N, C-alpha and C positions, 0 to 999 in steps of 0.2 A: 439173459440179462445182457446188455450192451452199454458201452461207455460210447457217448456221443462226443466224440472228440475229432469229428469231421472224417473219420476213416470207417464208419459203420457202412454206409452206401447200402443199406436195405431198405426196401420198400414200405409205404406207409402202413401197409396190413400187417407188417412186424413191429415197427416202431410207433406206429400211431402218429396223426398228423402233427402233434406239438414234438415230438421226438425226432421225426424226420426234418422238420423246418430247423431245429436246433443243430442237428448235424450239419445240414447244408450250410447254414450260417459259418459254424465253425471251420468247416471246409475252405470257406472264402476268406478265412481269417479275419472276420468281423468280431467285436467285442463282446462276448457271450460267456455268462458264468459257466464254469464245467458243469457236466450233468452226465446223469446216465439214466438207462432205460430198462424198467421191468416189462417185458415184451406183451403183445396182446396173446401170445400162447400161454403165459402164465395167467394171465386175465381169464381166458376160457377155463383153465383147469381151476382158478379159483372159485368160478361159478358154480362148478360141481362138487368141489370139495376144499372150502376155504382154509380150514387150519393146515391140511396136507400141503395145499400150494404154497403157503408161504412159509412152511418148514423146510419144504425142499428148496427153497432158494435164498434162505436167510443167511446163510454163509458168504453166498454171491453177494448178497446185498452189502453185508460188512466189508468184503473185500472192495466193492466199488466205492464204499464211503469212505474207506482207508486212500483210496485214488484222488476223490475228492479233497481229501486233508491235505494230499501233497501239492495237488495242483493249487491250492488257495495258501498254502503255508498255515493252515488253522487247524485246530482239532474240534470234531464234533461234540458240542454240548459240555466242553470243559476247557480248561487252560487259560494261559495268558491273553490268546488270541482265538477265542471260541467261533466254529464254524456252525452256523445255523443254515437250514434247508428248507424249501418249500417243497410240495408233494403236490403233483398236480395230475389230471386226468390226461388220456392221449388216445381217443377213438380214433380209428382211422378217417372218419368224417368227422369234421368239425361239428361240435353241439354246444354253441355258446351259451353258458351259464347253466347248463342242465346238469353237470356233474359237480362233486366236491373238489376243493383246493384247501390246503392247509399252509399257511405260510409260518415262517419262524421257527419252525420244528427244532427242537434242542435245546430251548430256554428253560432256566430254572430260577431258583434264587441265587446260586452261585454265579451264573453266566448272568444274569441281570445285574449283579454287583461288578462283574468285570466290564460290562458294557457302560455303565455308570461312569466307572473310574476311566475309561478311555475316550469318553464321548461326552454325554451328559446323562445326569438322572432322570431327565425327561424323556429322552430317546430311550432310555433301557426300560422305563415304565411302559411308554407307548407300544414298544415292540412285544413286552410280555402281555399286554393287554389284548393286542391284537392276535397274539396266538391262541390265547386262552378262549377269546371268544370264537374263532375259527374251529378249534379243536372240539368244543364242547357242541358247536352247532353241528358239525360233520358227524358226530356222536350220537346227535339225535335228543340229547339231554343236557340242558345247560345248568343242571346241578350236579353233574358227574364231575367228580374230582379228578383232576389232571396229573398225570403220573410225573415225578420229577426225574426219573431215569429217562435220559434223552432216547436212548432205543426203544424203549417202550413206547414213547411218544412217536417215532417213527414208525414202527411196527403198526401202531393202532391208526395212524394217518394213511399207510399204504393200502389197510384193510378198509377203511373209510372209503376210498376213492375206488377201489374196487367193487365196494358194495353199491355204491352211487349209480353204478350202471343199471341197476333194476331199482332206482327211486321212480316214484310215481311220475315226475316231471320227466324223467329222461325218456321212461316207458312211453309216456303221451308223446313227446317228441317223435320218438322213432315210428311209432305209428302214425303220426300225421304225414311223415314222409314215405313211409312205406320201407324204411330201414330194417335191416335184419337184426333182430333181438340177438342171435348168437353170435353177432362179430366180436363183442367184448372189448376191453379197453386195455392200452397199456397205461402204466405210471410213470411219469418222468420226476426224478430226485435233481434237484439242481441248487447250487450255492445261493445263498441269499445275496440279493444287492439291496441297499437301503435306502429308498426315497424319502424317508421320515428322518434321516440322521441329522440335516443341518440346513443352514440358510442356501446352500448350492445344491440341495438334493430335491427330488420330487419324481413323478411317475407319469406315464401318459401312453397314449396311443397315438401312432402317426400312421397316416393311410396316404400310399402314394398318389391317389387322385381321389375326387371327391365321391364317395361311394351313394350318396343322395342325388346330386345332378348329373353327375358323370363328367363334370368339368375337369380338364387337365391341369389340376393345381393341387399342391398337397393339402390335405385336412387332417383334422385330429384335435386331440386335447391335451392339456397339460394341467397337472395339480403339484404346485410347490408343497413339499414337505409331506407328501402322502405316498401311499403304496398302491400297486396297481390293483388290488382289490377294491379301493376307493373310488377309482376312475369307472372301473366296471360295474360296481353296485348300483351307481346314480344316486347314492346317498348324500353326497355332496356337489355342490355347483363347482364345475371347472372352468378354466380358461381355455381360450382358443389355442391351437398350437402356433400361432404368430406370436402368443405371449412369450413362448420359449425362445423364438428368434429373438426378440428384444432383450430379454434377460441374459440368455447365454447363446450368443451367435456362432462361437465355435461349435457349441454341442449340435445345434439346429443343423449346422452345414454338415457335421460328420452323420447325422440321423438321414439328412436328406439323401447323402451320397450312398449309403447303405440302402436305403429304400430302392434307388435307381438301379443299384447291382442286383438286387432280390428280384425285382420287377422284369429286369431282362433275363435272369435265370429261369424265372418259372413263368415268364410270359404271361404274367396277369398282374391285377393290382394288388399290392400287398397291404395288409393292416400289421403293424408291429408294436408289440406290447413293449415298453423300454422303462428304464429306470435311470436317473441320475443320482450318483451316488457322490456328493461333495466334489461336483464338476468332473465326474468321470462317467461316461456314457457306457451302459449295460444293455444288451438286445436280449429280451427273454423268450420272445418266440416271436414267429411270422406264420402268416398265412393269408390265402386268398381271401381279400375283402368281402364280407357281406354286401350286397348293393341293392338298392331300389329296381324296380322294374326299369323306370327310365335311364337308369344309371348303367345297368345290365347292356342295353341296346347301345349307349353311346359308347361305352368303354369297348366293347365287342369291335364295334367299326373304328374306333381310334387304334385298337391294337392290331387290327387287320392293315389299317392304313400306313402303321409304322414298320409294318413286315414281320412284326411279332409271331402273329398267327395267320393261317391260312383261311380260305373261303370257308372251308368244312368246320373247322374249329369256331369259326365266328359264328357260324349257325348253331353249332351245339351249345355255344355261351348263351343263347336265347331261346328261352322256351314259350311255348304257345301261352302259358300262363303269365309270363311278362307282356307279352303283346296284348293280351285281355286287359292287364291291369293299367298299361298305357291308354288304352281305348276307353277306361272307365270315365263317366262323367266328370266335368269339373264345374266350378261356380262361374258364373259371369260376373264381372266387377260390380255392376249395379246392383245386383241381388246381394253378393256378399255384402257390401258397404252399407246397405239399408237393414241389415239385421244387426242386434246389438251384440257388441263384442263383450264375450264372458271372459276370455282368458286369451294369453298368447305367449308364445314359448318358443322352443325351436324345433323347426320342422324336420322330423327325423325320418319320415318315411311319406312320398307324396300320395295323394289322392284325396278323395271325399266320402266322409261316411258320416250318416246320421244315426240316431237311437237314444234311447234312455240310459242316461250316467248312472252306472253303478260303481259303488266303491269297495265293494265285498266282493270277493271271488265266487263264493258260494252261492250267494244271491244272483249274481249275473248268471251262472249256469242255468240255476232254476228258471230264470228270467229267459233265457233262450230255449230251454225245453218247453216254455210257453209260447214259443214262436215271435218272441220280441227280438228288435233289433236292440243290439247292446253296445254300448261304449264304457269301456272299462276304463276308470278314474282312480289312480292310486297315487300315494305319496311318493313310492317308487316301486318298480315291480321286482319281485324276488323270482329266482328261479322256480319254485314252487308254484308261482302264478301261472305257468305256461298253459295249463287247459282254461283258464280265462282269457289268456291271450289268444288262444286259437279259436274260441267261441264268439268273440267280440268282433265287431266290425270297425272298431278303431280304439286306440290307446292314448289317454292322455296322464301324465305324471306332473307331480310338484316339483321334484328336484330331478338332477340328472342332466348329461349333455348327450351329444350326438354319439358318443362311443359307450354309453351306458347300456345296462342289460337291455332296457325297455326299448331303445333305439335300434340296438344291433339285432335282436331278436324280431322286432317288429318289421325290419328290412327284410329278413329272411323269411318270414312269415307272409309278407306282403300286406300287412295291416298298416292301415293310415295312422300315423303317430305324431304327437306334438309332445316334446316332452320340455321339463323344466319350465313350468308355467308359475310356479310361485306358490309359497306355502299359505294353505288355508283354500286352495282352489276345490281340492276332492270334497269337502264339507259345501262349499258354494255351488257346486254343480250336482251335487247329488240328488237322483230322482228328476231332473229337469231333461225336457226334449233338447238335444244339442246336435249341432252340425261339427265335426272336426275337419279342419282343411289342412290337410298335410303338405300343401304347396306353399301357402302363406304363413303356416305355423300358429293358425288361429282356432278358437274354439267360438263359435257363433249360437245365439239363441235360436231354438226352433228347428224344423226339419225343412231344410232348404233344397230346392229342385235342381239338379246340376243338368249341364247340357253335355252329351255324347259327342265324342269323337270318332273319325274314322280312319282307316290306315292312312288315306291320302292327306289328311291333315297334319301329318308329321313327317317331316322331311327324313328323320332317320329311319323311319319304317318304310318309308318308299325306297332309301337306300339299300336297305337290308332285303328288301323283297326283291330287288334287282339281281342281287347277290344269289339269292335263295333261286330264282328260276335258271341260273345256269348250271345248279348241281344237283335240284332237288329231282327225284324220279317222278314227281307229280307236279307240273307247273300250273300255278292258279293265276286267274287274272280278273280283273273287277268286271269286264265287259268281254264279248267274243263269241265266236259261234264253236262254242265247245258243251259237254256235259254240264249241268250245273250241281253243284253241291250246296245245300242250304246250310252247312255247319261243318266244323273242321275237328268233328269227334273221331275217335280211333275208328268206330264202326263204319262211318261213312267213308273217311280216308281209306282203311284197309280194302273195302268193298270197290272203290275206285281203282286200286291199284290190281286188284286182282281181276279185274275187267279189262285190265290193260290199257287204262287211259293215260296219256301222257299229258293232256292239257284240259283242265276243267275252269269253270267260272263260279265265282264264290263271292259274298260278300266279306269274306276275311281271308283274303289270298293267302298272307303270309302265315296265318295260322295253321291252313291248310298244308302248306308247303313243309313248315318245321315238323308237324305232325308225321309228315310221309317220312321225312328224314329219319325221324326218331323211330317209327315203325320198321324202316328198312333195316337201319342198323341193327335192333333188338333181333329181327329175324336172321340176320347174318351172323349173329353171335352163337 
């Protein structure tokens, strides 16, 4: 059990990604609601013996809760100034949307009345409604009664977050990325900040640079009157982060400064979840931003040019999969414009994908089993949709923005995605052969043929290849008098290294060099 007061200074393996970020922000003196962490060691014990694990730390949980009360001058679930808390997962490696979160823990009839008295009845009702919905959803039974006792709510919420480590969506996600099932999660308990409280309140996500294109400009979304779960869920349409700049410029400037400080600290692009409570900014968490393949390459080169990372780290930030995604075919303008436009929205992950539109995840999975190319079309994606997202070639949603669950997970999975296409799109597209253009944010009728690219067609890939040739143990070239590798697979590259080759010719030089670097690093560990 660890206080996240800026002095924890423990690794991500203990605090989890979320706890580590909160402690770092507190250490920098940034405006972060106080929080404590139930560590991954407890999470691992919970997987083996749930009740005993919680019993063993419960007195410590209550002691840390007393610390939260002192820090906020509030009392948990009672009194004239009641404290409510959020209970969130904290895996060592970020797993966006895969695990449970419960907000507004500690509310009951008496607390609702107090909130209504010092704010508004509408705020109090909304906060109670949000808690009830999330509590019942995390328990897996929407008819289950919610306990009035705040401490019982807290214990159940902590257990639900630990249990979600083995939820089908989390298991599928880890299997896709080859992550260790035994890693476990931490749990972060944090004082609530209320973006739903009044006209100068709201929630959003601020990303220090564009995670879709890689442009060196702030990116994100803002939802007046909402809580963070609204932004992430994709259930509502949000405003661009520039709307916050227009509405509350001082808050925007404070947020921009915090993002710059955190980017320098972590030497990476930051995604910050934040809440504005009646004109006061609160930073809830920060992490390295998920990014498209295009952004991964551009951002790595930018950070290298700015001196934040060296050549080796630049190449570690770009994978062969990123390069392969960048070389995926794109539509020529005349072909794209000749096809009927069926829907348009926010381009969430670049690329082009064609297939049959399915609106039901199980039907989509059955179609993939039959060998079909599938486009998953939903009103919005839910965490439990991850298996369908993994199987699909592309993803389309009716609502949600570039920071929604659908957009963030699509970028991480490398799935072409267009979000926020408007109500009724799912029904209109169901069963049709469609092409999703993640560059333009469009859905066109039919299966369109795209034109392939080469590494030489992309200036950023040429620049990255120049860096790779300086440090890779296997330098690859498009032409020359060297042994030839027809692909950049692990087996082929490892054989070339074993044969003592230093230079080879390949149709995909950068992929070969990145693979060689990764294999050499793995052998050194």
